[in-house]
N, C-alpha and C positions, 0 to 999 in steps of 0.2 A: 410750547414743541411746535404746533400746528402753525403757528404763525409767524416763521423765521423764515427770511427767504436767501436764498442759494441761488449763485449765478454763478453760472460754467464760463473757466477762463480757457483762452486758448495754449495748449500747452504743446512742446514741439518733441517730445516724447510721445511715439504712438501707442496711442489704445488705453493713455492715460487718462480719466475724467479728474479734474483738480475745478473744486468752488468753492466759494466765499460762502464760509456761514456767520457763527455768530464772532460780534466785533471785528470782521473784517481778517478771520483768521483762515488759513486753506485748510481744507480737508481732501482727502483724497476719495474716490468711490468705487468698492468692491461690489461687481454683481455675479451673480452667478447663471449659467443660462439657462433656469428652468425659473428665475425670479429670486431669487434669495440676494440679501444687501447687506454693505454693511460701510459704514463711514468712518474714517482714522481721519484724525487732526494734529495738523503739523505742530498743533499746544501740546506739548509732554508727548506725542507720539500715542495717544490715548484713542482708544475705541469708542466713539459717539454713540454708535446706532449699530444694531445687530435685526436683522429681519429676515423670518423665514421667506418662502414662497408665497403665502396665505398674508402675506404683510401685517403679520403681529409683531411688536419690539419687542425682544426677548430680554435685552436689556433696562434696567430700572433706572431713570435717570428722575433727581427731585424737580417738584413742578416751581420750586426754590434756587432752584441751581442758580450760579452767579458763573456765566460766561463770559467772564474779563480778564484777560492776561492781568499779569502772570498766573495768577492764580489756576488749578486744574479745578474742573466743575464736579459737582458732587454726582456721581454716576459713570455709567458704561465701564471699561476696565481702564482705570490707568499703572501706568508702569512706577514703583516706588522703587528708588535706586539713587544714593546708595546706602539709604539705609530703610527699614523697614517699621516705623513708630516712631518714636520721637525721643531723642536723649543729644545728648553733647550739644554742640552750637549751631549743627544743621538745621533746616527747615524739618518738618513733618512730612515723614515720609523721604525724606531728601527731594533733590533738587530736578531730577529727570523731568518730573511728569508737570512743572511751573517753566519748562523752558521750550523754545522754539527749536523744532529739529528742522532735518533739511533731507528734502530726498535725495539719496544715496546714488549719484552717479558712477561708483565704482559696480552697482549693482544694475541689471537695466530691471528699471520699474516695468511691472507685468499688469494688463488688465484683462486678459483676453485665457482662452482653455492653453496652455503650454503643455510638455508632455503629461504634465501629474495632475492637468485639469484643475488648475485653480486661476486664480484670481489673485496676483499679490503684489503689494507694492513693498519696497523697501526703503527707513529710513535711517537716519547715522546724525548720532548726537556728538560732540566732542567738548570738553570742557572751554568753558570763557574764562579769562581773565578775573573776574568773578568769582567762577566757581572755583578756578585753583588757591583763591585767596581762602576761601571756607575749607577747601577741601583740596590740600595740593597733590594730587595725585594724577599723574597722565594717563587716560584711557581713552578708547573707542566704543563708541556703545552701537551695534548695528542692531537695526529691528526689524522681522517680515511679520507680516499681517500676514493673512492668506486665506480666499473664502474657496471650499472646495464645490465640482460640480452639484453637490447634494447638498450644499449649506453649512459646512461645518466651518468654525471658525479657529483657525490655528495662529498663535501668537511664537515667532522665534527670538530670542534675544538671544548675541553674544558680545561680552564684554570682553577686549583684551587690554593687557599693561602692556602699554605704547611702549613705555621705558623708565630708568627710575628707578625705584626701591619697589618692593613687596606692597601689597597693599590688600586691606580686608573690606567687604561690603556685605550689608545684608540684602535682601530682594522679594519682592511681591507682582505678583499681578491681583491689581485690588480690582475685584469684579462683583460688579451691584447685578445678580440674577433678578431678571420679573417676574414677581409669583403674585399669584391668585389671593393666598391671604396666610399669611406665614403659621398661623395655625393648622394649616390642612399642608404643612409641609416635613419632611423629614427627609434626612441623609441615611445614605447608606455607603458602608466600605471603610468607616472606622473605629465600629465597635472594639471594645479592649484595649483601643491606644489609650497612650499615655498622652496629656496632655498640659499646656503651660496656661492657667486662667488668669487673664491679664486684668480680670476686678479682682482677684486678692493676690496682688503682686506678685504675678506670676508663679504662683502657687503648684506646684505638680500632682496633678492626678491621675485615676485612671478611671477609660469611659465606661460605665454600669450598663447600659442601653442598650438593647435589640439594634438599635437606630438613634440618632439624632433628632430630637423634635423640641419644640417652643414655645415657653409659658412665661418668658423672661428676658429681659437684657444677656445676650452670650456675646464673651470676646475671649476665644482660646485659641489657641497655638495647639493643633495636632502635630503631634514629632513623628517623624519616619513613619512616614505613611502611604499607602500604597499608591502606586502612579494611577490607580485608575478608581473613579468613586462617581457616587448618583445623588443628585437629588431630586426628590420625586415629589410633584405638585399634585395632590388628590384632585383639586377641585378640576384643574383643565386636563388631567388626565395627561399628565407630559412630564418626561423626567432628564433632568440635564445630567449630560457623563461629562466629565471633564476629566481629560487623561493628562499627564503631567509628565516630562523627565528632566533632571538633572537640578530638581527642585523636591526637596525630604520632606516638606512641611504643608500643613492644609491649615488657614487661617478663616473660622468661622465665626462672621459677626451679626450680629442685629441689636440697633440702640435701646429699641422697646420706647415704651411711652416716654420714660421723664428725660430721659436723654435727649429724646427728638425735639422735647422742648425748649432744649436750650441751643439748638443747633442753628444758627441764622440760613443756614442753606438749606434749610431740609423741613418739610412740612411737618407739622405735629402729630399725624396719623399716618405718615407713608409708612415707616416703619413694616407696618402689615403687608405692604406691596413688594417688598424685597426683601434679599438674605444675600452677605457679602459671602462668600467661597473662594477662598484666596491661594490660588498655590504659592509657595514662597519658599524662600530661605531665612529664617524668621529665628530658627535657634541657636543655631550656629554660625560664625561668619562665613563666608566663602573667601579665602585667601588665591592668590592670583602674582605670581612670581614676573619678572620680567619677560616680557614676551609669551605668556603664557595667555591661555584665551578661555572665558567658561560660556557654556548656551547650556540656556535655557528655556524649555519648549511646553507649552500650553495645547491643545486645543480641546473645544467644546463644542458638543453636538447637542440636540433634541429628539428624542424619540418618543414613541408611545409608552404612557405608564401600563405596560401590560406584564411584563417578563422583566423586571427589572435584572434578578440576578441575571440572566441571558447575556444581557448588554455589560454587566461587569465582567464576562468573561472574554469577551470579544480580545483578541491582540490589538496593541497600539497602531495607531494607524500611522503618526507622526513619526 
């Protein structure tokens, strides 16, 4: 990561910082007044970095990640659309994360403090001819990524059925959090919920623990979940708070040791330093009639791990 060179580009839109990153793919840089930082790649609309004001990277990226279009890199926050998972003829987790997005000219990209004190960028994805061949639905996907003055990261997705017939899709913000040691991490907010276990043919179970902890491979879809959950990292004394809207499910994934060794773009022992906690619509698809629009929101913040329950009681900001 430290060896990657970035080149600033001249861009006609005031306040918008665009750089060229891996394989010459453009990225947009967002900064907060206090020094928090995020980078968004136009490949996939993917958040590839989120750092706090101390310079700590909060998202995990594998040391073996492949930074080469048309595939998404292993890490960050990728956009899974129009499917989450692997089914039918579409590529795994859909094609949105593997396409080049455009800056949305209809919505002014911002990289300065506006009325909401956020630095933001607006991106748009429309289906190509090849996309329509494999998934013949006419849609517009608009994505806004923002960094607040306090360093909170938010993503707002809007999918519109432009014309034609109704269509359905599943969705996820595939979010790789950077943790100190997976054995020192727990998730609060998903207790007593039903989940689908992807390791056992999506069989349905009910969560029994007071919190979710990790001792082996986990791949679960927690259904009808609360809009606020917390990921506590005991060693770093840090808590990630996730707030979501329009996304009923939470996917929790860690490949553990055995599966890690089968993944070409993932280091053998890196499962210890990551945890995926995805805001998603995975159990039941979202259906849009012609002209209808769906909105799904995610906000991530990091706070000291002193009183997690207090953070969970706070009202959502997004």
